[in-house]
C-alpha positions as CSV (number, residue, x, y, z in Angstrom):
1,M,115.8,94.6,95.1
2,G,115.1,94.0,91.5
3,F,117.0,93.9,88.1
4,L,118.0,97.6,88.1
5,G,118.9,97.7,91.7
6,G,121.2,94.6,91.4
7,I,123.4,96.5,88.2
8,R,123.6,99.6,90.6
9,A,125.0,97.3,93.1
10,L,127.7,95.4,91.0
11,T,128.3,98.4,89.3
12,S,129.6,99.2,92.9
13,F,131.7,96.6,93.1
14,F,133.2,96.4,90.4
15,T,134.0,100.2,89.4
16,I,134.7,103.5,91.1
17,I,131.5,104.5,90.0
18,P,129.3,105.6,92.9
19,T,125.9,104.4,92.2
20,G,124.6,104.5,96.1
21,R,124.7,102.1,98.9
22,Y,124.6,98.8,98.4
23,S,125.5,95.2,100.5
24,L,128.0,92.4,99.2
25,T,125.3,90.1,99.7
26,E,123.2,92.3,97.4
27,A,125.7,92.0,94.7
28,A,126.3,88.2,95.1
29,N,122.9,87.4,94.2
30,Y,122.9,88.9,91.3
31,M,126.3,87.8,90.3
32,P,124.9,86.1,87.0
33,L,124.6,89.8,85.6
34,S,128.2,90.3,85.6
35,P,128.7,90.4,81.9
36,L,126.6,93.3,81.6
37,I,129.0,95.1,83.7
38,G,131.7,93.6,81.3
39,M,130.0,95.1,78.9
40,L,129.7,98.7,80.0
41,I,133.3,98.8,81.2
42,G,134.3,97.5,77.8
43,L,132.5,99.9,76.0
44,S,133.9,102.9,78.0
45,A,137.2,101.5,77.3
46,G,136.5,100.9,73.9
47,L,135.8,104.5,73.1
48,I,138.8,105.6,74.9
49,S,140.9,103.6,73.3
50,W,139.5,104.6,69.7
51,L,139.6,107.9,70.7
52,L,143.4,107.6,71.5
53,M,144.1,105.8,68.5
54,Q,142.9,109.3,66.4
55,V,145.9,110.8,68.3
56,F,148.4,108.8,69.4
57,T,150.7,105.6,68.1
58,N,148.5,102.2,69.2
59,L,151.4,101.7,71.5
60,I,150.9,104.7,73.6
61,S,147.2,104.0,73.2
62,G,147.1,100.4,74.5
63,M,148.9,101.4,77.7
64,L,146.7,104.4,78.4
65,T,143.5,102.1,77.4
66,L,144.7,99.7,80.3
67,G,145.4,102.7,82.5
68,F,142.0,103.9,82.2
69,L,140.5,100.3,82.5
70,L,142.7,99.9,86.0
71,F,141.3,103.4,87.0
72,L,137.7,102.7,86.1
73,T,138.0,99.4,88.5
74,G,139.7,100.5,91.1
75,L,142.6,98.4,90.8
76,H,140.7,96.0,92.8
77,H,141.3,93.1,90.6
78,T,145.0,93.7,89.7
79,D,146.1,93.8,93.6
80,G,144.3,90.4,93.8
81,L,146.5,89.6,90.8
82,L,149.6,90.4,92.9
83,D,148.6,88.7,95.8
84,F,147.8,85.9,93.6
85,G,151.5,85.6,92.4
86,D,153.0,86.3,96.1
87,G,150.9,83.3,97.5
88,L,151.9,80.8,94.6
89,M,155.7,81.3,95.1
90,C,155.4,81.4,98.5
91,Q,156.7,77.6,99.7
92,G,154.8,75.8,102.4
93,S,151.4,74.7,103.4
94,P,148.1,76.6,102.1
95,E,147.8,78.2,105.2
96,R,150.9,79.5,104.7
97,K,150.5,80.6,101.2
98,I,147.1,82.5,102.1
99,E,148.7,84.8,104.7
100,A,151.3,85.4,102.0
101,M,148.4,86.9,100.1
102,R,146.8,88.5,102.7
103,N,150.0,89.8,104.8
104,G,150.2,93.3,102.4
105,K,153.9,93.0,101.4
106,R,154.7,92.7,98.2
107,G,157.0,89.8,96.6
108,T,158.7,89.2,93.8
109,G,155.9,86.6,92.6
110,G,153.5,89.2,92.5
111,L,155.4,91.6,90.6
112,T,156.4,89.5,88.4
113,L,153.0,88.0,87.2
114,G,151.5,91.4,87.6
115,L,154.4,93.2,85.0
116,V,154.2,90.6,83.0
117,T,150.3,90.4,82.6
118,L,150.1,94.2,82.4
119,M,152.6,94.7,79.9
120,T,151.0,92.0,77.9
121,T,147.7,93.2,77.9
122,A,148.7,96.9,77.0
123,L,150.8,95.5,74.0
124,A,147.8,93.0,73.1
125,I,145.4,96.4,73.1
126,S,148.0,98.5,71.1
127,Y,148.0,95.9,68.2
128,I,143.7,95.3,67.8
129,E,142.8,97.9,65.1
130,A,140.9,100.8,65.6
131,H,138.2,99.4,63.6
132,S,137.3,96.4,66.3
133,I,138.8,97.8,69.3
134,I,135.4,98.8,70.8
135,Q,134.3,95.0,69.9
136,S,137.3,93.4,71.6
137,L,137.5,95.3,74.8
138,I,133.7,94.8,75.3
139,I,134.2,90.6,74.5
140,A,137.4,90.6,77.1
141,E,136.0,92.1,79.6
142,V,132.6,90.6,79.4
143,S,134.8,87.0,79.3
144,A,136.8,88.1,82.2
145,K,133.6,88.5,84.2
146,Q,132.1,85.5,82.9
147,G,135.1,83.7,84.0
148,M,134.6,84.8,87.7
149,V,130.8,83.4,87.3
150,V,132.6,80.1,86.3
151,L,134.9,80.3,89.3
152,A,132.4,80.8,91.8
153,W,130.1,78.5,90.2
154,T,132.5,75.4,90.3
155,G,134.7,76.5,93.3
156,K,135.0,76.2,96.5
157,S,136.0,79.0,99.6
158,A,139.3,78.6,101.2
159,H,138.3,80.6,103.9
160,Q,135.6,83.0,105.0
161,G,135.7,86.3,103.5
162,L,134.6,88.9,100.4
163,N,134.6,85.3,98.0
164,T,132.3,83.5,100.4
165,C,129.5,85.9,99.7
166,F,129.9,85.0,95.5
167,I,130.3,81.3,95.9
168,D,127.8,80.6,98.2
169,A,125.1,82.7,96.0
170,M,126.3,80.5,92.9
171,H,125.9,77.5,95.1
172,G,122.5,78.1,96.0
173,K,119.1,77.8,94.9
174,N,118.8,77.7,90.7
175,R,122.2,77.3,90.6
176,V,122.3,76.2,86.8
177,F,119.8,78.5,86.1
178,R,122.1,81.2,87.3
179,L,124.7,79.6,85.2
180,T,122.7,79.7,82.1
181,I,121.5,82.9,82.5
182,S,125.2,84.7,82.7
183,F,126.3,82.7,79.6
184,T,123.4,83.7,78.0
185,L,123.9,87.0,78.8
186,S,127.4,86.7,77.9
187,L,126.5,85.2,74.1
188,A,123.7,87.8,73.6
189,V,126.6,90.7,74.1
190,V,129.7,88.7,71.9
191,V,127.5,86.9,69.3
192,P,126.2,89.9,67.3
193,L,130.1,91.8,67.6
194,L,132.0,89.2,66.6
195,G,130.7,86.0,65.9
196,L,132.2,82.8,66.1
197,T,135.6,84.8,67.0
198,G,133.6,86.1,70.0
199,V,132.2,83.0,71.2
200,I,135.9,81.4,71.1
201,A,137.2,84.0,73.1
202,L,134.4,84.0,75.9
203,L,135.2,80.3,76.4
204,I,138.8,80.9,76.5
205,G,138.0,83.3,79.2
206,S,136.1,80.5,81.5
207,I,138.6,77.9,80.4
208,T,141.4,80.3,82.0
209,A,138.9,80.7,85.2
210,L,138.8,76.8,85.3
211,V,143.0,76.2,85.1
212,I,143.1,79.1,88.0
213,L,140.7,76.9,90.1
214,W,142.6,73.9,89.9
215,V,145.8,75.9,90.4
216,S,144.3,77.4,93.4
217,N,143.0,74.1,94.8
218,R,146.4,72.9,94.7
219,H,148.0,75.7,96.6
220,F,145.6,77.1,98.4
221,G,142.8,74.8,99.3
222,G,140.3,76.5,97.5
223,L,139.5,80.2,96.6
224,T,139.9,83.7,97.6
225,G,139.0,87.1,96.9
226,D,142.6,87.5,95.7
227,V,142.0,84.6,93.4
228,F,138.9,86.1,91.7
229,G,140.5,89.3,91.1
230,A,143.5,87.2,89.5
231,T,140.8,85.7,87.3
232,N,139.6,88.7,85.6
233,D,142.8,90.4,84.9
234,L,144.2,87.2,83.2
235,G,140.9,86.2,81.7
236,R,140.7,89.7,80.2
237,L,144.3,88.9,78.4
238,T,143.6,85.3,77.2
239,S,140.4,86.4,75.7
240,L,142.4,89.5,73.8
241,L,145.1,87.1,73.0
242,T,142.4,84.8,71.6
243,L,141.4,87.7,69.3
244,L,144.8,88.6,68.4
245,A,145.1,85.0,67.3
246,M,141.9,85.0,65.1
247,R,142.1,88.1,63.1
248,P,142.1,87.5,59.4
């Protein structure tokens, strides 16, 4: 599988867009290309948001844009965010916390974390001006995907699952080269869009991933697939908040 095959595999994994059959191993092997998928997701959401802003108020546009993002990504990451919140609020051993994330029941911790994260994301989008909404959403999605790459590169798996393929791939041969490729692609996208502001938002997304890694190691003894999902949604949010804080 070449470059285009890797893009197709990652697109199928990260979105609901049908691009043909792929294996999880194929998607994991091309994880350094994830920021490019973030760029495509952000561009799609940015165009939708800009169009909505021509018709509706910014608040309505922000909420509908987030709805489009969640639909495009199949709610996979958001499901992980909710499970992550349930795991954090569960008392007991790492095994018990992981079980709380996997049992399918939705608890107060997950609902609260999800509600705060999604509401704040929608509000953050609504406060971005129309002339910079496309650039901002591209950077936010690239930052979210880069954060997951950093998470896989630095972390360890708490148990065998979907996360294991990605962690093993990022810890395998040419490990440093893989991270370098990912950051290079991310910078190639964000620098032309918003310059230093974009770079800082990108770094904040990666720092968010490292904070989540620290929290996950303490609570779960490592990473799970749900942690990766939470990293995506929280990384998007912190990047958007950074862009808002740094606007003129």
